[in-house]
LUMDREN-983133 format. One line per 4 residues: their letters; for each residue x, z, y of N, C-alpha, C. Coordinates in pm, whole numbers, plus 50000, padded with zeros to 5 digits. Example, Ala and Ser with C-alpha at 12.3 -4.5 7.8 and 13.67 -1.06 7.14 Angstrom:
BEGIN
AS> 51319 50780 49431 51230 50780 49550 51320 50780 49670 | 51285 50708 49775 51367 50714 49894 51290 50787 50003
***
This chain:
BEGIN
MTLE> 14576 73134 23491 14478 73100 23365 14539 72952 23294 | 14582 72949 23162 14607 72837 23097 14496 72783 23038 | 14458 72647 23065 14336 72596 22961 14480 72502 22861 | 14427 72512 22749 14495 72432 22645 14406 72333 22575
RGLA> 14456 72218 22579 14350 72095 22556 14391 72083 22397 | 14271 72040 22315 14328 71994 22165 14201 71908 22144 | 14197 71896 22010 14109 71800 21927 14039 71891 21819 | 13928 71915 21812 13852 72004 21705 13793 71866 21592
GEVE> 13860 71808 21511 13768 71691 21432 13791 71539 21552 | 13690 71552 21598 13652 71424 21692 13628 71445 21798 | 13599 71585 21850 13588 71612 21961 13707 71685 22068 | 13695 71654 22168 13832 71707 22268 13742 71860 22319
VFRR> 13826 71961 22288 13794 72124 22348 13882 72175 22454 | 13857 72208 22524 13956 72301 22626 13927 72484 22631 | 14059 72527 22576 14039 72646 22564 14109 72760 22627 | 14042 72863 22690 14103 72958 22725 14131 73093 22661
RPVD> 14240 73098 22604 14290 73262 22532 14238 73357 22560 | 14197 73477 22496 14180 73566 22568 14307 73646 22563 | 14291 73792 22616 14405 73866 22620 14349 74028 22520 | 14447 74062 22460 14399 74188 22383 14349 74164 22266
GGRC> 14353 74059 22214 14245 73972 22100 14111 73926 22126 | 14060 73998 22247 13935 73921 22282 13811 73991 22239 | 13733 73998 22360 13588 74085 22346 13500 73951 22235 | 13504 73853 22291 13417 73776 22218 13452 73632 22274
TFVL> 13384 73530 22222 13397 73410 22243 13272 73319 22321 | 13299 73263 22426 13205 73193 22491 13233 73034 22450 | 13112 72966 22435 13148 72820 22389 13059 72729 22501 | 13135 72676 22592 13064 72608 22713 13008 72454 22702
LHGV> 12878 72415 22698 12844 72318 22690 12796 72235 22780 | 12859 72118 22847 12836 72057 22992 12713 71971 23022 | 12660 71942 23112 12564 71849 23120 12571 71674 23125 | 12499 71613 23179 12490 71493 23141 12599 71421 23196
GSHA> 12594 71442 23337 12683 71375 23447 12789 71411 23431 | 12867 71514 23362 12965 71587 23378 13049 71594 23268 | 13145 71732 23243 13263 71720 23148 13306 71879 23140 | 13389 71890 23027 13447 72015 22997 13504 72093 23138
RSFE> 13572 71990 23188 13661 72088 23325 13572 72123 23426 | 13458 72090 23454 13329 72127 23514 13339 72263 23513 | 13367 72302 23396 13355 72465 23352 13447 72549 23389 | 13570 72485 23468 13708 72527 23469 13674 72645 23587
PLMQ> 13615 72640 23694 13594 72785 23803 13533 72862 23718 | 13423 72863 23644 13368 72947 23589 13468 73041 23468 | 13554 72947 23396 13660 73010 23283 13712 73081 23351 | 13784 73073 23487 13905 73135 23555 13790 73231 23598
ALPP> 13701 73274 23625 13598 73376 23682 13585 73484 23555 | 13579 73420 23428 13546 73535 23375 13625 73647 23313 | 13589 73773 23267 13695 73864 23242 13794 73791 23135 | 13934 73825 23125 14051 73798 23076 14006 73830 22952
SIEA> 13910 73919 22889 13927 73980 22758 13814 73860 22665 | 13754 73781 22753 13647 73673 22668 13755 73529 22676 | 13725 73495 22551 13786 73371 22530 13668 73277 22556 | 13734 73162 22628 13612 73062 22687 13649 72883 22626
IAWN> 13559 72859 22545 13598 72740 22494 13507 72642 22525 | 13554 72497 22612 13451 72433 22672 13466 72281 22593 | 13363 72185 22560 13391 72083 22502 13338 71980 22583 | 13420 71864 22522 13356 71717 22610 13267 71696 22479
APGY> 13168 71664 22560 13025 71629 22411 13106 71518 22354 | 13031 71448 22252 13073 71285 22198 13006 71213 22318 | 13134 71144 22298 13103 71046 22392 13158 71060 22533 | 13215 71162 22531 13279 71213 22713 13424 71231 22704
GESN> 13512 71225 22779 13643 71214 22786 13694 71166 22665 | 13788 71231 22562 13859 71155 22466 13750 71215 22319 | 13608 71266 22374 13571 71270 22218 13507 71143 22184 | 13500 71123 22051 13435 71012 21981 13302 70998 22004
PLAK> 13271 70911 22033 13071 70901 22045 13007 70916 21876 | 12887 70958 21896 12819 70969 21800 12790 70837 21738 | 12766 70828 21604 12747 70688 21526 12599 70651 21560 | 12494 70711 21595 12379 70692 21624 12369 70587 21774
ASPA> 12291 70501 21799 12289 70454 21950 12208 70553 22010 | 12102 70595 21959 12006 70673 22021 11979 70818 21941 | 12092 70937 21972 12088 71023 21917 11977 71165 21991 | 11954 71235 21888 11878 71325 21926 11958 71467 21963
PSDY> 11874 71589 22001 11995 71705 22037 12057 71737 21874 | 11962 71747 21800 11998 71811 21690 12127 71743 21650 | 12163 71609 21689 12283 71530 21604 12427 71649 21721 | 12413 71640 21852 12466 71726 21907 12499 71831 21878
AAAL> 12402 71925 21763 12417 72036 21772 12488 72025 21610 | 12445 71965 21564 12519 71922 21439 12680 71894 21410 | 12704 71802 21546 12862 71801 21597 12954 71951 21631 | 12852 72024 21694 12898 72103 21770 12927 72212 21642
AAVL> 12841 72237 21545 12877 72268 21404 12988 72270 21367 | 13029 72125 21335 13163 72090 21282 13284 72160 21365 | 13259 72107 21531 13335 72182 21597 13405 72340 21569 | 13294 72399 21552 13310 72538 21554 13372 72565 21390
DQLG> 13357 72474 21318 13412 72484 21177 13562 72454 21161 | 13587 72368 21273 13766 72321 21300 13830 72427 21363 | 13731 72495 21438 13806 72616 21519 13821 72744 21476 | 13726 72744 21334 13722 72871 21303 13653 72984 21335
ISRT> 13552 72946 21383 13437 73041 21479 13289 73031 21419 | 13295 73156 21352 13161 73169 21283 13051 73213 21358 | 13063 73254 21489 12977 73308 21564 13004 73308 21721 | 12915 73271 21785 12974 73277 21958 12837 73306 22033
VLVG> 12891 73333 22149 12803 73319 22257 12792 73200 22324 | 12673 73102 22292 12639 72973 22365 12568 72993 22474 | 12685 72909 22560 12665 72891 22711 12631 72761 22773 | 12474 72680 22766 12474 72536 22813 12449 72522 22979
HSLG> 12462 72397 23011 12448 72383 23126 12378 72279 23155 | 12244 72272 23226 12142 72111 23224 12137 72065 23079 | 12189 71953 23074 12176 71908 22938 12222 71998 22818 | 12339 72036 22874 12400 72120 22742 12318 72250 22721
SLFA> 12235 72283 22813 12121 72375 22729 12032 72363 22631 | 11996 72218 22655 11902 72173 22557 11985 72163 22439 | 12122 72111 22385 12183 72094 22293 12220 72247 22239 | 12263 72369 22318 12242 72495 22331 12145 72526 22231
ASFA> 12016 72523 22291 11890 72537 22191 11865 72464 22068 | 11876 72372 22072 11879 72278 21933 11960 72338 21860 | 12054 72372 21915 12185 72468 21777 12131 72592 21764 | 12097 72678 21850 12062 72805 21802 11918 72801 21703
AAYP> 11822 72697 21722 11720 72681 21646 11776 72639 21513 | 11903 72591 21499 11929 72505 21364 12006 72640 21290 | 12096 72670 21363 12193 72770 21329 12223 72916 21366 | 12103 72980 21373 12059 73092 21443 12193 73203 21389
ARVS> 12228 73190 21272 12336 73288 21229 12468 73256 21286 | 12466 73164 21350 12611 73132 21429 12600 73158 21562 | 12489 73231 21625 12469 73232 21775 12445 73397 21789 | 12519 73466 21868 12508 73600 21923 12447 73639 22031
ALAL> 12447 73538 22126 12344 73537 22249 12342 73399 22301 | 12270 73360 22328 12236 73239 22406 12186 73248 22587 | 12295 73155 22669 12250 73162 22797 12236 73003 22839 | 12135 73000 22913 12089 72848 23001 12111 72865 23077
LSPA> 12219 72800 23166 12197 72764 23301 12118 72633 23366 | 12037 72638 23463 11993 72519 23488 11947 72412 23398 | 11847 72460 23276 11828 72425 23209 11714 72288 23195 | 11770 72179 23108 11689 72068 23136 11613 72076 22955
LGYR> 11464 72039 22976 11375 72097 22886 11354 71960 22796 | 11396 71843 22833 11379 71721 22775 11235 71673 22807 | 11220 71552 22730 11115 71456 22750 11011 71486 22643 | 11058 71492 22537 10931 71498 22418 10925 71359 22357
VPAG> 10993 71269 22398 10982 71113 22352 10973 71100 22220 | 10884 71056 22155 10898 71012 22030 11001 70968 21957 | 11071 70954 21856 11215 70858 21833 11154 70697 21802 | 11215 70636 21893 11217 70470 21895 11124 70438 22007
KPLP> 11056 70547 22036 10939 70520 22177 11051 70484 22294 | 11009 70432 22424 11082 70394 22523 11086 70524 22609 | 11181 70560 22685 11209 70634 22781 11114 70666 22873 | 11066 70763 22931 11028 70748 23086 11126 70675 23204
PAVQ> 11045 70588 23271 11112 70487 23347 11226 70533 23452 | 11189 70675 23481 11277 70767 23565 11411 70820 23484 | 11388 70819 23361 11500 70852 23277 11586 70709 23236 | 11493 70610 23197 11588 70505 23153 11649 70448 23300
QRID> 11631 70497 23418 11661 70445 23568 11806 70496 23568 | 11837 70623 23506 11968 70691 23523 12075 70586 23405 | 12064 70548 23278 12108 70439 23237 12118 70298 23289 | 12029 70251 23369 12040 70127 23392 12111 70119 23543
ELNA> 12113 70217 23613 12190 70235 23717 12353 70229 23730 | 12380 70347 23583 12510 70357 23594 12549 70187 23549 | 12477 70151 23475 12526 69987 23426 12571 69892 23547 | 12470 69902 23633 12466 69817 23721 12582 69836 23832
LGPV> 12578 69978 23852 12661 70008 23996 12828 70044 23916 | 12845 70119 23818 12945 70148 23759 12969 70283 23776 | 13035 70369 23698 13085 70519 23743 13084 70567 23873 | 13170 70503 23924 13227 70557 24059 13121 70556 24210
AFSK> 13067 70411 24163 12972 70403 24293 12789 70477 24248 | 12810 70480 24080 12679 70574 24059 12715 70721 24065 | 12843 70809 24095 12839 70903 24130 12837 70923 24276 | 12859 70875 24332 12869 70862 24503 12715 70853 24530
KRAA> 12647 70761 24442 12463 70779 24487 12406 70924 24452 | 12498 70999 24329 12366 71097 24266 12429 71196 24300 | 12581 71230 24328 12648 71368 24318 12590 71473 24412 | 12522 71405 24538 12530 71539 24646 12413 71585 24604
RLVG> 12302 71545 24507 12168 71567 24482 12166 71696 24404 | 12279 71701 24346 12338 71820 24225 12389 71947 24318 | 12416 71949 24437 12451 72038 24530 12368 72130 24619 | 12355 72250 24605 12239 72297 24691 12281 72271 24837
DPSR> 12378 72292 24892 12439 72247 25036 12531 72175 25051 | 12550 72048 25023 12678 71950 25011 12771 71971 25122 | 12710 71984 25241 12781 71930 25382 12876 72131 25411 | 12787 72190 25330 12878 72332 25344 12994 72329 25234
KPHV> 12951 72283 25109 13050 72266 24994 13084 72165 24972 | 13194 72109 25046 13274 71999 25046 13344 71982 24905 | 13420 72102 24861 13477 72086 24716 13405 72086 24627 | 13305 72127 24633 13197 72121 24468 13160 71999 24497
LAAV> 13102 71946 24589 13052 71767 24582 13190 71676 24529 | 13254 71706 24584 13397 71615 24532 13424 71637 24400 | 13385 71777 24318 13443 71788 24203 13314 71721 24120 | 13200 71722 24173 13090 71689 24093 13108 71526 24095
ERAM> 13134 71478 24179 13147 71324 24201 13273 71263 24089 | 13363 71379 24080 13476 71332 24019 13437 71296 23854 | 13376 71446 23822 13330 71434 23689 13218 71340 23654 | 13115 71276 23717 13007 71199 23710 13084 71059 23723
AAVH> 13212 71063 23815 13264 70909 23812 13338 70898 23665 | 13393 70967 23600 13427 70969 23468 13377 70980 23344 | 13232 70955 23333 13141 70940 23240 13182 70791 23169 | 13134 70794 23054 13199 70637 22951 13011 70605 22962
PHGY> 13006 70514 23020 12852 70447 22984 12772 70482 22847 | 12871 70422 22736 12798 70430 22605 12779 70587 22581 | 12859 70696 22639 12830 70824 22588 12709 70853 22679 | 12738 70832 22782 12611 70847 22897 12478 70849 22860
AQAV> 12474 70701 22783 12357 70641 22738 12298 70719 22653 | 12406 70756 22569 12332 70796 22440 12272 70977 22445 | 12347 71031 22577 12300 71167 22614 12175 71174 22679 | 12159 71060 22739 12045 71020 22833 11910 71029 22730
RALG> 11979 70976 22627 11827 70916 22487 11809 71043 22444 | 11932 71144 22405 11885 71281 22376 11798 71361 22431 | 11842 71364 22584 11793 71442 22665 11593 71390 22658 | 11583 71250 22663 11445 71198 22617 11390 71231 22500
TGDM> 11472 71255 22404 11378 71292 22281 11356 71456 22262 | 11431 71503 22339 11464 71671 22334 11337 71748 22378 | 11323 71859 22313 11179 71965 22342 11234 72078 22328 | 11302 72130 22439 11355 72297 22458 11253 72361 22407
VADL> 11139 72373 22484 11014 72496 22436 11042 72505 22299 | 10989 72393 22217 10975 72418 22081 11073 72448 21986 | 11221 72442 22039 11302 72503 21970 11351 72618 22025 | 11297 72698 22148 11334 72817 22185 11216 72914 22123
ATVS> 11110 72865 22069 11007 72930 22012 11041 73009 21884 | 11177 72963 21833 11205 73021 21706 11357 73096 21736 | 11387 73131 21856 11518 73176 21878 11497 73346 21920 | 11544 73422 21854 11532 73556 21870 11653 73627 21926
VPAL> 11735 73564 21938 11863 73662 21955 11852 73688 22119 | 11958 73783 22204 11926 73835 22353 11974 73663 22428 | 11904 73653 22529 11879 73526 22606 11894 73549 22759 | 11956 73464 22835 11970 73468 22965 11956 73339 23026
VAVG> 11844 73307 23122 11796 73182 23183 11846 73190 23313 | 11938 73137 23396 11980 73117 23533 11948 72990 23579 | 11893 72995 23712 11884 72872 23777 11937 72917 23965 | 11939 72786 24017 11960 72792 24141 11813 72783 24218
SKDV> 11791 72845 24335 11674 72802 24411 11654 72681 24453 | 11767 72606 24515 11780 72513 24537 11802 72357 24457 | 11772 72414 24357 11783 72321 24238 11688 72228 24213 | 11700 72066 24262 11589 71987 24241 11627 71886 24109
ITPP> 11695 71923 24054 11729 71829 23926 11651 71947 23791 | 11679 72041 23792 11589 72129 23698 11530 72236 23761 | 11465 72238 23848 11407 72328 23916 11360 72438 23852 | 11356 72567 23915 11313 72701 23864 11205 72692 23784
TNAE> 11100 72599 23804 10985 72612 23717 11036 72559 23587 | 11143 72479 23533 11184 72468 23445 11242 72573 23371 | 11306 72653 23429 11386 72764 23384 11280 72864 23356 | 11192 72881 23450 11063 72963 23377 11009 72938 23290
AARD> 10980 72793 23244 10930 72749 23089 11019 72810 23018 | 11168 72780 23058 11244 72835 22918 11264 72952 22905 | 11249 73034 22990 11246 73187 22964 11131 73233 22903 | 10982 73180 22934 10891 73191 22840 10877 73173 22731
AFKA> 10932 73033 22683 10929 72951 22541 11019 73066 22446 | 11124 73173 22485 11167 73230 22400 11072 73327 22280 | 11118 73345 22178 11050 73429 22088 11052 73590 22153 | 11162 73642 22185 11183 73781 22257 11204 73730 22411
KARY> 11225 73829 22481 11187 73862 22614 11330 73832 22636 | 11361 73727 22764 11486 73698 22810 11486 73723 22950 | 11632 73750 22960 11683 73780 23100 11669 73689 23209 | 11645 73685 23340 11614 73579 23372 11656 73614 23554
HEIE> 11728 73509 23629 11808 73533 23757 11786 73398 23817 | 11752 73378 23924 11708 73277 24044 11838 73329 24146 | 11965 73254 24166 12049 73249 24232 12014 73156 24378 | 12003 73253 24485 11956 73192 24585 12056 73127 24689
GCGH> 11994 72967 24753 12065 72888 24775 12168 72811 24688 | 12152 72836 24595 12238 72738 24502 12148 72629 24446 | 12230 72509 24422 12163 72392 24358 12201 72364 24214 | 12155 72264 24144 12203 72229 23979 12322 72247 23944
ALPQ> 12454 72258 24057 12577 72270 24012 12615 72420 23982 | 12536 72477 23921 12556 72659 23893 12707 72702 23889 | 12761 72621 23767 12884 72694 23725 12981 72668 23849 | 12982 72529 23889 13082 72513 24022 13059 72554 24168
EEPA> 12925 72592 24158 12892 72607 24308 12905 72802 24346 | 12890 72858 24254 12881 73008 24222 12944 73071 24112 | 13065 73061 24068 13128 73071 23951 13129 73197 23920 | 13170 73290 24044 13154 73429 24046 13056 73487 24002
IVAN> 12944 73465 24069 12817 73509 24034 12757 73494 23872 | 12763 73336 23802 12752 73320 23700 12828 73399 23622 | 12944 73420 23630 13062 73526 23532 13012 73654 23549 | 12963 73732 23651 12908 73847 23648 12788 73828 23573
LLTA> 12710 73739 23593 12575 73742 23520 12575 73760 23346 | 12661 73661 23317 12736 73629 23186 12764 73781 23115 | 12883 73837 23197 12935 73918 23136 12843 74080 23141 | 12733 74069 23240 12626 74174 23223 12581 74154 23086
FVEE> 12515 74061 23070 12421 74012 22998 12478 74003 22885 | 12619 74014 22825 12646 74011 22677 12743 74170 22649 | 12725 74234 22781 12753 74405 22769 12620 74447 22754 | 12538 74418 22809 12421 74501 22815 12298 74480 22726
DAHV> 12300 74333 22697 12161 74294 22577 12263 74258 22455 | 12337 74178 22459 12418 74135 22349 12515 74229 22303 | 12550 74373 22363 12623 74440 22287 12752 74378 22247 | 12828 74284 22296 12952 74234 22251 13064 74245 22381
***
């Protein structure tokens, strides 16, 4: 599999072209301590007939940060709309992981005609903090720790919590550490503030496209109760899966299982 790196306006994207014209396009949105290439195992596991595009969110990788110091998920949704315009994609299957799920839900609520199906992996629900108000202490601590420790030490402190059984999955732990060590403090702080203001449940209440929610049984970052809340928030019934023994880093820990779930979902529910 060859990943093409490019820029869509001010945002860096990685793209796997499909064979035979392609069945559909997946757009993959990463989590707060991650980046586009964290999806590479999943992109490799998807059928070759599916096009897969992963962005580096604004402020990550080579993507320019957003203009606002304290953006909301809707600002990332608007940035994603501009990316899709640049790529000539009018309608997509949107796949979010963790904070990327919050952005995906915001996009689906704001641009329903552009989403054919929505998949939320290890979804982060947001903290519903009013604009301009302080973040909850545990959320603000993420920004403060990154600034105090630096990205490398920060990643070593936090990465193991994202993996269901890190001692048995050293390659996954190493990949999670590398991704977290690569974050830019300013972009990370913007994303954490968006996490603080986000309200996925409110966004999903308006979403009626085919939906999938998946979570690891050992996820201590966004536990199954979060995923159940996301599932129950949809306007229509959503498909739900809990993957036994898996932690928060779902696309990296079990890429084949996730790829199979996504493929069955689009074939049987979204019919694409």
